C-alpha positions as CSV (number, residue, x, y, z in Angstrom):
1,Q,-27.3,-31.6,-51.2
2,V,-27.2,-32.1,-47.5
3,V,-24.0,-34.3,-47.8
4,Q,-22.3,-31.8,-50.6
5,T,-23.0,-29.0,-47.9
6,V,-22.2,-30.1,-44.6
7,G,-20.2,-33.2,-45.7
8,P,-20.7,-37.0,-45.1
9,E,-19.2,-36.8,-41.8
10,H,-22.1,-35.1,-40.3
11,V,-24.7,-37.1,-42.1
12,I,-26.2,-40.5,-40.8
13,W,-28.8,-42.4,-42.8
14,A,-31.9,-44.4,-41.5
15,S,-34.8,-45.8,-43.1
16,D,-37.4,-45.1,-40.8
17,F,-38.1,-48.7,-40.0
18,P,-40.7,-49.6,-38.3
19,H,-42.9,-46.9,-39.3
20,M,-46.1,-47.9,-41.7
21,E,-44.7,-45.2,-44.2
22,C,-41.6,-46.5,-44.4
23,K,-40.5,-48.4,-48.0
24,Y,-39.0,-51.2,-45.8
25,P,-37.8,-53.6,-46.8
26,E,-36.7,-51.4,-50.0
27,S,-35.7,-48.3,-48.5
28,L,-32.0,-48.9,-48.7
29,K,-32.3,-50.1,-52.2
30,L,-34.2,-46.6,-53.0
31,F,-31.6,-44.6,-51.4
32,L,-28.6,-46.2,-53.1
33,E,-30.3,-45.9,-56.3
34,H,-31.3,-42.3,-56.1
35,T,-28.0,-41.1,-53.7
36,G,-25.6,-39.9,-56.6
37,M,-23.2,-39.8,-53.7
38,D,-19.6,-41.7,-54.4
39,K,-18.7,-44.7,-52.6
40,S,-16.6,-42.6,-50.3
41,A,-19.4,-40.6,-49.0
42,L,-21.6,-43.5,-48.7
43,Q,-19.2,-45.5,-46.5
44,K,-19.4,-42.5,-44.0
45,V,-22.7,-41.7,-44.3
46,L,-23.9,-45.5,-44.0
47,W,-21.2,-46.7,-41.6
48,D,-18.3,-44.7,-40.4
49,T,-20.5,-41.7,-39.2
50,P,-23.2,-43.7,-37.2
51,C,-20.6,-45.9,-35.9
52,W,-18.9,-42.9,-34.7
53,L,-22.0,-41.1,-33.0
54,Y,-22.9,-44.4,-31.2
55,G,-18.8,-45.1,-30.0
56,V,-18.9,-48.4,-32.4
57,D,-15.5,-49.5,-33.5
58,A,-16.2,-48.8,-37.3
59,G,-13.3,-51.7,-37.9
60,A,-15.3,-54.5,-36.2
61,Q,-17.6,-55.3,-38.9
62,N,-17.1,-55.7,-42.7
63,R,-17.1,-52.4,-45.1
64,L,-19.3,-51.4,-48.0
């Protein structure tokens, strides 16, 4: 709902690793299974927006 409200260019996702209550290493799998976002929104939330936030060249790595 947050992504639908503010847009994927304003959201990043993190696994909360290494906290003990984190679902690691299954956290990304669970996120992808339950998110309901299309591939474009996932690309932004998981890669493009975090790269922008941290000043990393988003084109430097393979995309989803």
